C-alpha positions in Angstrom: 9.5 -99.6 -64.6 11.0 -102.0 -67.1 10.8 -99.3 -69.8 12.9 -96.9 -67.7 15.8 -99.3 -68.0 15.7 -98.9 -71.8 15.7 -95.0 -71.6 19.0 -93.2 -72.2 20.5 -90.8 -69.7 19.2 -87.8 -71.6 15.6 -89.1 -71.7 15.7 -89.8 -67.9 16.9 -86.2 -67.4 13.9 -84.6 -69.3 11.3 -84.9 -66.5 13.8 -83.2 -64.1 14.2 -80.3 -66.6 10.4 -80.0 -67.0 10.0 -79.8 -63.2 12.8 -77.3 -62.8 11.3 -75.1 -65.6 8.0 -75.2 -63.8 9.5 -74.2 -60.5 11.5 -71.3 -62.1 8.3 -70.0 -63.7 6.4 -70.1 -60.4 9.2 -68.4 -58.5 9.6 -65.8 -61.2 5.8 -65.0 -61.0 6.0 -64.3 -57.2 7.2 -60.6 -57.4 4.5 -59.9 -60.0 1.9 -61.4 -57.8 3.1 -59.3 -54.8 3.0 -56.1 -56.9 -0.5 -56.9 -58.1 -1.6 -57.5 -54.5 -0.1 -54.1 -53.4 -1.8 -52.4 -56.4 -5.2 -53.9 -55.3 -4.6 -53.3 -51.5 -3.5 -49.6 -51.8 -5.7 -48.8 -54.9 -2.7 -47.6 -57.0 -1.9 -48.4 -60.6 0.2 -51.5 -61.0 3.0 -49.5 -62.7 3.2 -47.1 -59.7 3.5 -49.6 -56.9 7.2 -49.4 -56.5 7.2 -45.5 -56.6 4.3 -45.4 -54.1 6.1 -47.8 -51.7 9.1 -45.5 -51.9 6.9 -42.5 -51.1 5.6 -44.3 -48.0 9.1 -45.0 -46.8 9.9 -41.3 -47.1 6.7 -40.4 -45.2 7.9 -42.8 -42.4 11.4 -41.3 -42.4 10.0 -37.7 -42.1 7.0 -38.2 -39.9 8.6 -36.2 -37.0 9.5 -33.2 -39.3 7.4 -30.1 -38.9 8.0 -28.5 -42.3 7.4 -24.9 -43.1 6.3 -24.8 -46.7 6.8 -21.9 -49.1 4.0 -21.5 -51.6 3.9 -20.6 -55.3 0.7 -20.1 -57.3 0.4 -20.4 -61.0 -1.7 -18.3 -63.3 -4.0 -21.4 -63.8 -4.9 -21.3 -60.1 -2.8 -24.4 -59.1 -0.9 -23.9 -55.9 2.4 -25.6 -55.1 3.8 -25.7 -51.6 7.4 -26.8 -51.1 9.3 -27.5 -48.0 12.2 -29.6 -46.7 12.9 -31.6 -43.6 15.9 -30.1 -41.9 17.1 -33.4 -40.5 16.9 -35.6 -43.6 17.0 -33.0 -46.4 14.0 -34.6 -48.1 11.7 -32.2 -50.0 7.9 -32.3 -49.7 5.7 -30.9 -52.4 2.0 -30.3 -52.1 0.0 -29.5 -55.3 -3.5 -28.1 -54.8 -6.0 -27.4 -57.5 -8.7 -24.6 -57.4 -11.4 -27.2 -56.8 -9.8 -28.2 -53.4 -8.1 -31.4 -54.4 -4.5 -31.9 -53.3 -1.7 -34.4 -53.5 1.7 -34.7 -51.8 4.9 -35.9 -53.4 8.3 -36.4 -51.8 11.8 -36.0 -53.4 14.4 -37.9 -51.4 17.5 -36.0 -50.7 19.7 -38.8 -52.0 18.0 -38.5 -55.4 19.0 -34.8 -55.8 21.9 -33.7 -57.8 24.7 -32.5 -55.4 27.1 -29.7 -56.2 30.0 -30.9 -58.3 28.0 -33.8 -59.8 27.3 -33.9 -63.5 23.8 -32.6 -64.4 21.1 -35.0 -65.0 17.5 -34.7 -66.0 15.1 -35.3 -63.2 11.6 -34.7 -61.9 12.7 -31.5 -60.1 14.1 -30.1 -63.4 10.7 -30.6 -65.1 8.9 -29.1 -62.1 11.0 -26.1 -61.3 13.0 -25.6 -64.4 16.4 -24.1 -64.6 17.3 -21.6 -61.8 17.7 -18.0 -62.9 20.6 -15.8 -61.8 18.4 -12.8 -61.3 16.1 -14.7 -58.9 13.0 -13.8 -61.0 10.1 -16.3 -61.0 9.0 -17.8 -64.3 6.1 -16.0 -66.0 2.7 -17.0 -64.6 4.1 -17.9 -61.2 3.7 -15.8 -58.1 4.5 -16.2 -54.4 1.4 -17.2 -52.3 0.8 -17.6 -48.6 2.9 -20.4 -46.9 1.8 -23.6 -45.2 3.1 -24.7 -41.8 2.8 -28.3 -40.4 1.4 -28.1 -36.8 1.5 -31.9 -36.3 1.3 -35.1 -38.3 0.8 -38.7 -37.4 1.1 -41.9 -39.3 -2.1 -43.5 -38.0 -1.8 -46.6 -40.3 -0.1 -47.6 -43.5 -3.2 -46.3 -45.3 -3.9 -43.1 -43.3 -1.8 -40.1 -42.3 -3.4 -37.2 -40.3 -1.9 -33.7 -40.4 -2.9 -30.4 -39.0 -1.5 -27.6 -41.1 -1.7 -23.8 -40.7 -2.4 -21.8 -43.8 -3.5 -18.2 -44.1 -4.0 -17.9 -40.3 -6.3 -20.8 -40.2 -5.7 -24.5 -39.3 -6.9 -27.5 -41.3 -7.0 -31.2 -40.5 -6.0 -33.3 -43.5 -6.6 -37.0 -43.7 -4.6 -38.5 -46.4 -3.3 -41.7 -47.9 0.5 -41.7 -47.6 0.6 -44.5 -50.1 -1.2 -42.6 -52.8 -0.2 -39.1 -51.7 -3.8 -37.9 -51.9 -5.6 -35.7 -49.4 -8.9 -37.5 -48.9 -10.5 -35.1 -46.4 -9.7 -31.5 -45.4 -11.6 -29.5 -42.8 -11.0 -26.3 -40.8 -10.2 -27.1 -37.1 -8.8 -25.3 -34.1 -5.0 -25.1 -34.2 -4.8 -27.2 -31.0 -6.4 -30.2 -32.6 -4.4 -33.4 -32.2 -3.2 -35.5 -35.0 -5.0 -38.7 -34.2 -7.4 -40.9 -36.1 -10.4 -39.5 -34.1 -9.2 -35.9 -34.4 
Protein backbone atom coordinates (compact mmCIF):
# COMPACT_ATOMS: atom_id res chain seq x y z
CA UNK A 1 0.00 0.00 0.00
CA UNK A 2 2.87 2.33 0.74
CA UNK A 3 4.17 1.87 -2.81
CA UNK A 4 0.86 3.15 -4.26
CA UNK A 5 1.55 6.55 -2.70
CA UNK A 6 4.73 6.82 -4.78
CA UNK A 7 2.92 5.98 -8.09
CA UNK A 8 1.98 8.85 -10.36
CA UNK A 9 -1.62 9.46 -11.57
CA UNK A 10 -0.94 7.73 -14.91
CA UNK A 11 0.47 4.61 -13.24
CA UNK A 12 -2.60 4.35 -10.98
CA UNK A 13 -4.85 4.62 -14.05
CA UNK A 14 -3.20 1.69 -15.94
CA UNK A 15 -4.97 -1.13 -13.99
CA UNK A 16 -8.30 0.55 -14.73
CA UNK A 17 -7.46 0.66 -18.45
CA UNK A 18 -6.49 -3.03 -18.44
CA UNK A 19 -9.79 -3.95 -16.77
CA UNK A 20 -11.76 -1.78 -19.22
CA UNK A 21 -9.99 -3.40 -22.20
CA UNK A 22 -10.80 -6.86 -20.85
CA UNK A 23 -14.48 -5.96 -20.37
CA UNK A 24 -14.73 -4.49 -23.91
CA UNK A 25 -13.14 -7.65 -25.37
CA UNK A 26 -15.58 -9.91 -23.54
CA UNK A 27 -18.61 -7.78 -24.49
CA UNK A 28 -17.42 -7.68 -28.12
CA UNK A 29 -17.21 -11.48 -28.22
CA UNK A 30 -20.83 -12.01 -27.10
CA UNK A 31 -22.44 -11.53 -30.59
CA UNK A 32 -19.93 -13.96 -32.10
CA UNK A 33 -20.70 -16.50 -29.38
CA UNK A 34 -24.45 -16.13 -30.00
CA UNK A 35 -23.95 -16.62 -33.75
CA UNK A 36 -21.79 -19.68 -33.11
CA UNK A 37 -24.49 -21.10 -30.82
CA UNK A 38 -27.19 -20.57 -33.49
CA UNK A 39 -24.96 -22.21 -36.13
CA UNK A 40 -24.59 -25.26 -33.89
CA UNK A 41 -28.25 -25.30 -32.75
CA UNK A 42 -29.78 -25.08 -36.24
CA UNK A 43 -26.98 -26.89 -38.11
CA UNK A 44 -26.30 -24.04 -40.54
CA UNK A 45 -22.94 -22.59 -41.58
CA UNK A 46 -21.70 -19.80 -39.30
CA UNK A 47 -21.67 -17.30 -42.20
CA UNK A 48 -25.36 -18.03 -43.02
CA UNK A 49 -26.84 -17.63 -39.52
CA UNK A 50 -28.07 -14.06 -40.08
CA UNK A 51 -29.67 -14.96 -43.44
CA UNK A 52 -31.30 -18.12 -42.08
CA UNK A 53 -32.75 -16.20 -39.09
CA UNK A 54 -34.23 -13.69 -41.57
CA UNK A 55 -35.69 -16.60 -43.57
CA UNK A 56 -37.31 -17.93 -40.39
CA UNK A 57 -38.86 -14.52 -39.67
CA UNK A 58 -40.35 -14.48 -43.19
CA UNK A 59 -41.77 -18.00 -42.65
CA UNK A 60 -43.42 -16.75 -39.44
CA UNK A 61 -44.86 -13.69 -41.22
CA UNK A 62 -46.29 -15.82 -44.05
CA UNK A 63 -47.43 -18.92 -42.15
CA UNK A 64 -51.13 -18.20 -42.86
CA UNK A 65 -50.60 -17.65 -46.60
CA UNK A 66 -51.79 -20.39 -48.92
CA UNK A 67 -49.59 -19.70 -51.90
CA UNK A 68 -50.37 -20.99 -55.37
CA UNK A 69 -47.02 -21.64 -56.98
CA UNK A 70 -46.24 -21.46 -60.69
CA UNK A 71 -43.59 -23.87 -61.85
CA UNK A 72 -40.72 -23.71 -64.29
CA UNK A 73 -38.51 -26.64 -65.25
CA UNK A 74 -35.01 -26.32 -66.60
CA UNK A 75 -33.49 -28.59 -69.22
CA UNK A 76 -31.25 -30.03 -66.48
CA UNK A 77 -34.34 -31.39 -64.70
CA UNK A 78 -34.35 -28.89 -61.84
CA UNK A 79 -37.80 -27.51 -61.09
CA UNK A 80 -38.43 -24.05 -59.65
CA UNK A 81 -41.81 -23.22 -58.10
CA UNK A 82 -42.46 -19.52 -57.41
CA UNK A 83 -45.38 -17.90 -55.66
CA UNK A 84 -46.22 -14.81 -53.63
CA UNK A 85 -48.22 -14.16 -50.49
CA UNK A 86 -51.04 -11.77 -51.41
CA UNK A 87 -51.11 -10.07 -48.00
CA UNK A 88 -47.36 -9.46 -47.52
CA UNK A 89 -46.03 -9.52 -51.08
CA UNK A 90 -43.19 -11.83 -50.01
CA UNK A 91 -42.08 -14.31 -52.69
CA UNK A 92 -41.47 -18.00 -51.98
CA UNK A 93 -39.24 -20.13 -54.19
CA UNK A 94 -38.97 -23.91 -54.07
CA UNK A 95 -36.09 -25.53 -55.93
CA UNK A 96 -36.39 -29.29 -56.52
CA UNK A 97 -33.77 -31.55 -58.05
CA UNK A 98 -34.50 -34.72 -60.05
CA UNK A 99 -33.32 -36.89 -57.12
CA UNK A 100 -36.18 -35.56 -54.94
CA UNK A 101 -34.27 -33.05 -52.79
CA UNK A 102 -35.86 -29.64 -52.32
CA UNK A 103 -35.20 -26.33 -50.61
CA UNK A 104 -37.29 -23.21 -49.99
CA UNK A 105 -36.06 -19.65 -50.11
CA UNK A 106 -37.98 -16.44 -49.45
CA UNK A 107 -37.49 -13.00 -50.95
CA UNK A 108 -38.95 -10.30 -48.73
CA UNK A 109 -41.11 -7.76 -50.55
CA UNK A 110 -39.22 -4.87 -48.97
CA UNK A 111 -35.99 -6.17 -50.58
CA UNK A 112 -37.41 -5.99 -54.11
CA UNK A 113 -36.79 -3.06 -56.39
CA UNK A 114 -39.96 -0.97 -56.69
CA UNK A 115 -41.05 0.86 -59.87
CA UNK A 116 -39.26 4.17 -60.16
CA UNK A 117 -36.31 3.12 -58.00
CA UNK A 118 -32.86 2.89 -59.56
CA UNK A 119 -31.96 -0.64 -60.65
CA UNK A 120 -29.75 -2.70 -58.39
CA UNK A 121 -28.19 -6.11 -58.74
CA UNK A 122 -29.96 -8.64 -56.56
CA UNK A 123 -30.54 -12.35 -56.04
CA UNK A 124 -33.70 -12.21 -58.14
CA UNK A 125 -31.74 -10.71 -61.08
CA UNK A 126 -29.33 -13.63 -60.96
CA UNK A 127 -32.16 -16.12 -60.60
CA UNK A 128 -34.63 -14.89 -63.19
CA UNK A 129 -32.53 -12.61 -65.37
CA UNK A 130 -33.77 -9.57 -67.23
CA UNK A 131 -37.43 -9.64 -68.22
CA UNK A 132 -38.08 -9.91 -71.93
CA UNK A 133 -40.64 -7.73 -73.69
CA UNK A 134 -41.88 -10.60 -75.89
CA UNK A 135 -42.69 -12.72 -72.82
CA UNK A 136 -40.59 -15.65 -74.09
CA UNK A 137 -38.92 -17.89 -71.56
CA UNK A 138 -35.13 -18.17 -71.55
CA UNK A 139 -33.72 -21.10 -73.55
CA UNK A 140 -33.84 -24.37 -71.61
CA UNK A 141 -36.76 -23.27 -69.39
CA UNK A 142 -40.31 -24.56 -69.78
CA UNK A 143 -43.52 -24.21 -67.79
CA UNK A 144 -44.27 -27.20 -65.56
CA UNK A 145 -47.25 -28.17 -63.41
CA UNK A 146 -48.02 -25.83 -60.53
CA UNK A 147 -47.84 -26.36 -56.78
CA UNK A 148 -50.61 -25.35 -54.37
CA UNK A 149 -50.28 -25.07 -50.60
CA UNK A 150 -53.22 -26.87 -48.93
CA UNK A 151 -52.08 -26.06 -45.37
CA UNK A 152 -48.93 -25.33 -43.41
CA UNK A 153 -48.06 -25.13 -39.74
CA UNK A 154 -45.00 -23.94 -37.88
CA UNK A 155 -44.79 -26.83 -35.40
CA UNK A 156 -41.58 -25.55 -33.77
CA UNK A 157 -38.66 -23.30 -34.59
CA UNK A 158 -36.98 -26.29 -36.21
CA UNK A 159 -39.97 -27.92 -37.95
CA UNK A 160 -42.59 -26.73 -40.42
CA UNK A 161 -45.23 -29.10 -41.83
CA UNK A 162 -46.94 -28.42 -45.16
CA UNK A 163 -49.41 -30.28 -47.31
CA UNK A 164 -49.01 -29.31 -50.95
CA UNK A 165 -50.97 -30.35 -54.02
CA UNK A 166 -48.94 -31.05 -57.11
CA UNK A 167 -50.03 -32.82 -60.28
CA UNK A 168 -53.37 -33.84 -58.76
CA UNK A 169 -51.70 -35.53 -55.76
CA UNK A 170 -51.07 -34.25 -52.24
CA UNK A 171 -47.78 -34.49 -50.38
CA UNK A 172 -46.88 -33.88 -46.75
CA UNK A 173 -43.56 -32.07 -46.45
CA UNK A 174 -41.69 -31.89 -43.17
CA UNK A 175 -39.05 -29.22 -43.40
CA UNK A 176 -36.65 -27.05 -41.49
CA UNK A 177 -37.75 -23.41 -41.79
CA UNK A 178 -34.33 -22.36 -40.52
CA UNK A 179 -32.37 -24.25 -43.20
CA UNK A 180 -35.09 -24.13 -45.86
CA UNK A 181 -34.65 -27.85 -46.58
CA UNK A 182 -37.38 -30.41 -47.08
CA UNK A 183 -36.36 -33.28 -44.79
CA UNK A 184 -39.24 -35.64 -45.59
CA UNK A 185 -41.87 -35.76 -48.36
CA UNK A 186 -44.57 -38.39 -48.71
CA UNK A 187 -47.82 -38.74 -50.64
CA UNK A 188 -50.89 -38.30 -48.38
CA UNK A 189 -54.64 -37.77 -48.73
CA UNK A 190 -55.43 -34.11 -49.45
CA UNK A 191 -57.43 -33.88 -46.20
CA UNK A 192 -54.30 -34.53 -44.11
CA UNK A 193 -53.81 -31.97 -41.33
CA UNK A 194 -50.63 -29.97 -40.96
CA UNK A 195 -49.62 -31.21 -37.53
CA UNK A 196 -46.49 -32.81 -36.15
CA UNK A 197 -48.23 -36.18 -36.03
CA UNK A 198 -49.70 -35.83 -39.53
